[in-house]
Wavefront OBJ file of the C-alpha trace (Angstrom):
o trace
v 112.108 54.879 66.344
v 113.541 55.810 69.725
v 115.069 58.985 68.252
v 111.815 60.046 66.614
v 109.974 59.767 70.048
v 112.644 61.759 71.693
v 112.557 64.309 69.203
v 108.649 64.587 69.371
v 108.805 64.822 73.224
v 111.398 67.596 72.807
v 109.095 69.490 70.471
v 106.163 69.096 72.757
v 108.076 70.196 75.749
v 109.378 73.304 73.842
v 105.840 74.041 72.708
v 104.611 74.050 76.262
v 107.323 76.315 77.496
v 106.598 78.607 74.517
v 102.822 78.645 75.432
v 103.420 78.997 79.200
v 105.662 82.095 78.585
v 103.031 83.780 76.348
v 100.304 83.047 78.815
v 102.634 84.341 81.586
v 102.899 87.931 80.369
v 103.302 88.411 76.699
v 99.594 88.857 75.992
v 98.597 90.037 79.430
v 99.792 93.753 78.417
v 100.970 95.458 75.322
v 101.315 98.855 73.870
v 99.838 99.819 70.380
v 101.793 101.623 67.799
v 102.048 105.504 68.064
v 99.513 107.754 66.359
v 99.595 111.591 65.738
v 96.650 113.746 66.708
v 97.168 116.952 64.837
v 94.564 119.054 66.242
v 96.289 118.836 69.661
v 99.798 118.402 68.380
v 100.655 115.126 70.517
v 101.304 111.528 69.912
v 99.562 108.839 71.676
v 99.386 105.101 72.058
v 97.207 102.765 73.950
v 98.335 100.450 76.887
v 96.267 97.322 76.634
v 96.014 94.913 79.697
v 94.012 92.388 81.333
v 93.544 93.464 84.892
v 93.122 89.838 86.079
v 94.400 86.614 85.039
v 90.829 85.486 84.248
v 89.921 88.633 82.293
v 88.546 87.963 78.857
v 88.523 91.588 77.448
v 91.378 94.067 77.439
v 91.154 97.382 79.370
v 93.175 100.394 78.168
v 94.698 103.652 79.055
v 96.318 106.237 76.869
v 100.144 107.029 76.810
v 100.515 110.517 75.631
v 103.618 112.247 74.377
v 103.776 116.012 73.908
v 106.748 116.917 71.582
v 106.796 120.199 73.662
v 107.633 118.121 76.690
v 110.049 115.569 75.242
v 111.133 114.210 78.642
v 107.835 112.523 79.722
v 104.937 110.059 78.662
v 101.821 110.804 80.471
v 99.379 108.085 81.317
v 95.700 108.917 80.902
v 92.850 106.848 82.279
v 89.857 107.230 79.756
v 87.364 105.617 82.355
v 88.106 108.126 85.156
v 89.091 110.823 82.608
v 92.248 111.717 84.415
v 95.981 111.729 84.325
v 97.385 109.345 86.742
v 101.144 109.308 86.203
v 104.197 109.746 83.782
v 107.092 107.985 82.598
v 110.401 109.961 82.774
v 112.489 109.182 79.766
v 115.762 110.487 81.179
v 115.293 109.013 84.689
v 113.911 105.761 83.221
v 111.212 105.605 85.980
v 107.645 106.109 86.620
v 105.921 108.811 88.791
v 102.503 107.636 90.253
v 100.209 110.478 91.151
v 98.372 110.372 94.536
v 94.513 109.947 94.082
v 93.952 113.703 95.150
v 96.460 114.886 92.323
v 94.798 113.103 89.357
v 93.159 115.564 87.145
v 91.568 115.617 83.702
v 93.806 118.420 82.475
v 97.455 118.221 82.673
v 97.822 121.984 83.383
v 95.887 121.365 86.496
v 98.517 119.130 87.953
v 101.475 121.040 89.752
v 104.893 119.747 88.861
v 105.359 119.158 92.686
v 102.626 116.579 92.596
v 104.905 114.048 90.517
v 106.858 112.028 92.975
v 110.444 111.074 92.125
v 110.501 108.468 89.329
v 110.722 104.811 90.390
v 109.733 101.305 89.256
v 106.865 100.801 86.938
v 103.572 100.455 88.853
v 101.300 97.462 88.959
v 99.012 96.933 86.083
v 95.729 98.796 86.941
v 93.352 96.830 88.832
v 95.549 93.737 89.057
v 95.222 91.138 91.710
v 98.703 89.493 91.341
v 100.668 92.674 91.383
v 102.057 92.147 87.835
v 104.316 95.327 86.935
v 103.398 97.322 83.828
v 105.899 97.097 81.003
v 107.938 100.028 79.992
v 106.359 102.254 77.309
v 107.811 101.917 73.669
v 110.171 104.449 72.266
v 108.474 107.820 71.236
v 107.946 108.337 67.452
v 110.291 110.630 65.609
v 108.795 114.109 65.323
v 109.246 116.360 62.377
l 1 2 3 4 5 6 7 8 9 10 11 12 13 14 15 16 17 18 19 20 21 22 23 24 25 26 27 28 29 30 31 32 33 34 35 36 37 38 39 40 41 42 43 44 45 46 47 48 49 50 51 52 53 54 55 56 57 58 59 60 61 62 63 64 65 66 67 68 69 70 71 72 73 74 75 76 77 78 79 80 81 82 83 84 85 86 87 88 89 90 91 92 93 94 95 96 97 98 99 100 101 102 103 104 105 106 107 108 109 110 111 112 113 114 115 116 117 118 119 120 121 122 123 124 125 126 127 128 129 130 131 132 133 134 135 136 137 138 139 140 141 142
């Protein structure tokens, strides 16, 4: 009987730890799978996130991969309709654009506007400074 109670207590404790880990970050942000947009020849996925710990609906941004620029993933905010940064696959770091450099067209952003890649930025709108997860590997192109 004592053995059964100990095993039950252990199972409950492990479940509590698993649930706590899920709440702590696993579901707070995630990336969708990649899709291809043939009319513009790029791949994209969505970055979903809860901006706050009490949010009940996800917000999202797009991550865009241009095969013609295989070094970078560009982050696009559909709410402000602007690019706001990029992830450098070679440097394995993020470049957050200054507000004044965020544009709706990538060609309107000079290369010099992108700072040296560094750590991933905070989840957009976060109040607890949770860092964004690194984006998933790019899809294989033909």
